[in-house]
C-alpha positions as CSV (number, residue, x, y, z in Angstrom):
1,M,-11.9,9.7,-15.6
2,P,-12.2,7.1,-12.8
3,I,-10.1,4.0,-13.0
4,H,-10.5,0.6,-11.4
5,D,-8.1,-0.8,-8.9
6,Q,-7.1,-4.5,-9.0
7,R,-9.8,-5.5,-6.6
8,G,-12.6,-4.2,-8.9
9,A,-13.6,-1.1,-7.0
10,T,-13.7,2.3,-8.6
11,A,-10.8,4.5,-7.4
12,A,-10.1,8.1,-8.1
13,R,-7.0,8.9,-10.2
14,N,-3.8,9.5,-8.2
15,K,-3.2,13.2,-7.9
16,M,0.3,13.1,-9.2
17,P,2.1,15.8,-11.3
18,T,1.8,15.3,-15.0
19,P,4.4,17.7,-16.5
20,H,4.1,18.5,-20.2
21,K,7.8,19.0,-20.7
22,T,10.4,17.0,-18.7
23,G,14.1,17.4,-19.5
24,N,15.0,15.7,-22.8
25,R,11.9,13.6,-23.0
26,P,11.3,12.6,-26.7
27,R,8.2,13.9,-28.4
28,G,6.1,11.0,-29.6
29,L,4.8,10.9,-33.2
30,R,1.4,9.9,-31.9
31,S,-0.4,8.9,-28.7
32,R,-1.5,5.3,-28.1
33,A,-4.6,6.4,-26.3
34,G,-6.8,5.3,-29.1
35,V,-5.3,1.8,-29.0
36,A,-5.8,1.7,-25.2
37,V,-9.5,2.5,-25.7
38,I,-9.9,-0.3,-28.2
39,T,-8.1,-2.6,-25.9
40,L,-10.3,-1.7,-23.0
41,V,-13.5,-2.3,-25.0
42,T,-12.2,-5.6,-26.3
43,L,-11.1,-6.9,-22.9
44,G,-14.1,-5.5,-21.1
45,L,-14.7,-6.6,-17.5
46,T,-11.3,-8.4,-17.3
47,T,-9.4,-5.1,-17.6
48,A,-11.7,-3.4,-15.2
49,L,-11.1,-5.9,-12.5
50,T,-7.3,-6.3,-12.9
51,G,-6.2,-2.7,-13.6
52,C,-4.4,-3.8,-16.7
53,G,-5.1,-5.5,-20.0
54,T,-2.6,-8.3,-19.6
55,D,-2.7,-11.7,-17.9
56,T,-1.0,-11.9,-14.5
57,E,0.9,-14.6,-12.8
58,A,1.0,-15.4,-9.1
59,P,4.2,-15.8,-6.9
60,S,3.2,-19.3,-6.0
61,K,3.2,-20.4,-9.7
62,V,6.7,-18.9,-10.2
63,R,8.0,-20.7,-7.2
64,S,6.4,-24.0,-8.3
65,D,7.7,-23.7,-11.9
66,A,11.2,-23.0,-10.6
67,G,11.4,-26.2,-8.6
68,D,14.7,-26.8,-6.9
69,D,16.7,-25.3,-9.7
70,G,15.6,-21.8,-9.4
71,K,18.1,-18.9,-9.1
72,G,16.0,-16.7,-6.8
73,K,17.6,-15.8,-3.5
74,F,15.7,-16.7,-0.4
75,G,17.6,-14.7,2.2
76,S,16.5,-16.2,5.5
77,V,12.9,-17.0,4.3
78,D,11.5,-19.7,2.1
79,C,8.0,-18.7,1.0
80,R,7.2,-22.2,-0.1
81,K,7.0,-23.0,3.6
82,D,6.4,-19.7,5.4
83,K,3.3,-17.6,5.2
84,C,4.8,-14.6,3.4
85,I,3.5,-11.1,2.5
86,A,5.2,-8.2,0.8
87,L,5.0,-4.5,1.8
88,T,5.4,-2.2,-1.2
89,F,5.5,1.6,-1.4
90,D,5.0,3.7,-4.5
91,A,5.9,7.1,-5.7
92,G,8.6,8.1,-3.1
93,P,10.9,8.9,-1.7
94,H,9.3,11.7,0.3
95,G,11.5,14.1,2.3
96,K,9.5,13.9,5.5
97,H,7.6,10.6,5.4
98,T,10.2,8.2,4.0
99,P,12.8,8.7,6.7
100,R,10.1,8.0,9.3
101,L,9.0,4.9,7.5
102,L,12.6,3.6,7.2
103,D,13.0,4.1,11.0
104,I,9.8,2.0,11.6
105,L,10.9,-0.8,9.2
106,K,14.4,-0.9,10.7
107,K,12.9,-1.1,14.3
108,E,10.5,-3.9,13.3
109,K,13.1,-5.7,11.1
110,V,10.8,-5.7,8.1
111,P,12.1,-5.5,4.5
112,A,10.0,-3.7,1.9
113,T,10.0,-3.0,-1.8
114,F,10.1,0.7,-2.9
115,F,8.8,1.6,-6.4
116,L,10.5,4.9,-6.7
117,L,9.4,7.9,-8.9
118,G,11.9,10.0,-10.7
119,K,11.0,13.6,-11.1
120,K,10.8,15.5,-7.8
121,H,11.5,12.3,-5.9
122,I,14.6,10.4,-6.9
123,D,16.3,13.5,-8.3
124,T,15.3,15.5,-5.2
125,H,16.2,13.0,-2.5
126,P,19.1,10.9,-3.7
127,E,20.3,10.4,-0.1
128,L,17.1,8.6,0.7
129,V,17.5,6.3,-2.4
130,R,20.9,5.4,-1.0
131,R,19.5,4.8,2.5
132,I,16.7,2.6,1.2
133,D,19.3,0.5,-0.6
134,A,21.8,0.5,2.2
135,E,19.2,-0.8,4.7
136,G,18.4,-3.8,2.6
137,H,15.2,-2.9,0.9
138,E,14.4,-3.7,-2.7
139,I,14.5,-0.7,-5.1
140,A,12.3,-0.8,-8.1
141,S,11.0,1.7,-10.7
142,H,7.7,3.6,-10.9
143,T,8.7,5.5,-14.0
144,W,10.1,9.1,-14.2
145,T,7.0,11.3,-14.4
146,H,4.1,9.0,-13.5
147,R,2.3,9.2,-16.8
148,R,0.0,6.4,-17.9
149,L,2.3,4.3,-20.1
150,T,-0.6,3.0,-22.2
151,E,-1.3,6.5,-23.4
152,L,2.3,7.1,-24.6
153,D,4.1,6.0,-27.8
154,A,6.9,3.5,-27.7
155,D,9.7,6.0,-27.5
156,E,8.1,7.8,-24.6
157,V,7.5,4.6,-22.7
158,R,11.1,3.6,-23.2
159,W,12.3,7.0,-22.1
160,E,10.2,6.9,-18.9
161,L,11.8,3.5,-17.9
162,E,15.3,4.1,-19.2
163,R,15.7,7.4,-17.4
164,T,14.6,5.9,-14.1
165,N,16.9,2.9,-14.5
166,K,19.8,5.1,-15.3
167,E,19.4,7.3,-12.2
168,L,18.8,4.4,-9.9
169,K,21.9,2.6,-11.2
170,K,23.9,5.8,-10.7
171,L,22.8,5.9,-7.0
172,T,22.9,2.3,-6.1
173,G,25.3,0.7,-8.5
174,R,22.7,-1.5,-10.2
175,A,19.6,-1.0,-12.4
176,P,16.3,-2.2,-11.0
177,T,14.7,-5.5,-12.3
178,L,11.2,-4.7,-11.2
179,M,8.8,-1.9,-12.2
180,R,5.2,-0.9,-11.4
181,P,3.4,1.0,-14.1
182,P,1.5,4.1,-12.8
183,Q,-2.1,3.1,-11.9
184,G,-1.3,-0.5,-13.0
185,R,-1.8,0.5,-16.6
186,T,0.0,-1.8,-19.0
187,D,-0.4,-3.5,-22.3
188,E,1.6,-5.6,-24.9
189,E,3.7,-2.6,-26.0
190,V,4.7,-1.8,-22.4
191,N,5.4,-5.5,-21.8
192,K,7.7,-5.6,-24.8
193,I,9.7,-2.6,-23.9
194,S,9.9,-3.7,-20.2
195,K,11.3,-7.1,-21.4
196,S,14.0,-5.3,-23.5
197,L,15.0,-3.4,-20.4
198,G,15.1,-6.4,-18.1
199,L,12.1,-5.3,-16.1
200,S,9.3,-7.4,-14.7
201,E,6.0,-5.7,-13.9
202,I,4.6,-6.1,-10.4
203,M,1.0,-5.3,-9.6
204,W,-0.7,-5.7,-6.2
205,T,-3.3,-7.8,-4.4
206,V,-4.0,-5.4,-1.5
207,T,-4.7,-1.6,-1.8
208,A,-5.7,0.8,1.0
209,K,-6.5,3.6,-1.4
210,D,-4.4,5.8,0.8
211,Y,-4.4,8.4,-1.9
212,K,-8.0,9.1,-1.0
213,T,-7.8,9.4,2.8
214,T,-5.6,10.6,5.6
215,D,-7.4,8.3,8.1
216,S,-4.6,6.0,9.3
217,A,-7.1,3.7,11.1
218,L,-9.0,3.2,7.9
219,I,-5.8,2.5,5.9
220,K,-4.8,-0.1,8.4
221,R,-8.3,-1.7,8.4
222,R,-8.4,-1.9,4.6
223,V,-5.0,-3.6,4.4
224,L,-5.8,-6.1,7.1
225,E,-9.2,-7.0,5.6
226,Q,-7.6,-7.8,2.2
227,S,-4.3,-9.4,3.3
228,G,-3.6,-13.1,2.6
229,R,-0.7,-15.4,1.9
230,D,1.6,-14.2,-0.9
231,G,-0.1,-10.8,-0.8
232,I,1.5,-7.8,-2.3
233,I,0.4,-4.7,-0.4
234,L,0.3,-1.4,-2.2
235,L,0.9,1.8,-0.1
236,H,2.3,5.2,-0.8
237,D,4.8,6.8,1.5
238,I,4.0,10.2,0.1
239,Y,0.6,10.7,1.9
240,D,0.1,11.9,5.4
241,G,-2.0,9.1,6.7
242,T,0.0,6.1,5.4
243,V,3.2,5.9,7.5
244,P,1.3,6.3,10.8
245,A,-0.7,3.2,9.8
246,V,2.4,1.0,9.1
247,P,3.3,0.0,12.7
248,G,-0.2,-1.3,13.4
249,I,-0.3,-3.2,10.0
250,I,3.1,-4.8,10.8
251,E,2.1,-5.8,14.4
252,E,-1.2,-7.3,13.4
253,L,0.1,-9.3,10.4
254,K,3.0,-10.6,12.5
255,S,0.5,-11.8,15.1
256,R,-1.4,-13.7,12.3
257,G,1.8,-15.5,11.5
258,Y,3.0,-13.6,8.4
259,T,6.6,-13.1,7.5
260,F,7.4,-9.9,5.7
261,V,9.6,-10.2,2.6
262,T,10.7,-8.2,-0.4
263,V,9.1,-8.9,-3.8
264,P,12.0,-11.0,-5.1
265,Q,12.0,-13.1,-1.9
266,L,8.3,-13.7,-2.4
267,F,9.0,-15.4,-5.8
268,A,12.2,-17.4,-4.7
269,P,13.5,-19.8,-5.8
270,G,11.8,-18.5,-8.9
271,V,12.7,-15.2,-10.5
272,P,10.1,-12.8,-12.2
273,E,10.7,-12.8,-15.9
274,P,11.2,-9.5,-17.7
275,G,8.2,-8.4,-19.7
276,K,5.7,-10.5,-17.7
277,V,3.1,-9.1,-15.3
278,Y,2.7,-10.5,-11.7
279,R,0.4,-10.0,-8.8
């Protein structure tokens, strides 16, 4: 069934594996799909346009609310003054594409945020998780098996997030504080569980729909057409056309005066609050 991305256009469902049995994943007593359907009907157009059934908050508001007393770390950038934008990559790491992407980011001195997927990615390429962390990028969660969280019961949602947190902490020494739900699907139950695990939910404002094309020029054009201050760019470093588009995206956005930052830097001096949804 088609879904809607956060800009309101219809997008095909990501062709990601959806295993029926995964390790010690708990068997839920019932699915929340029925609840999700009711929620979609109730929220109507709002849900269709945002990709989730929850209100979202912008980085600028978090910065403003924090004032001068915020605890967020700037690094060398203050997005209250600079024109910032965040590159984010979902569903990796990928054995071939991610190393090439990291080489590009290192050469261009651009930080990024990686929402990493567990099964067949984190567990298959732990050395790349360590490299991403060592090179100064932000590591975040994209769940363990990429199932729609709104269609799972509470125990299954918790398992998806806890398993990923545990493995990332094992590899980097710390658990992530950010997560992106697959396909942007979230609801009050997911928010509640995320809060209990110390996870903020980060959506996006720019999507190239790179899961539907291998045309790098098209991916680049779509990103550049949608980009604006405080933008959060969604890309996937698992598809053939994406990484070749990155150098051109970086070059053009730099020429427009943008400074690339990680998602936490985008919010500083504020800090995204666990259980809340941002874009």
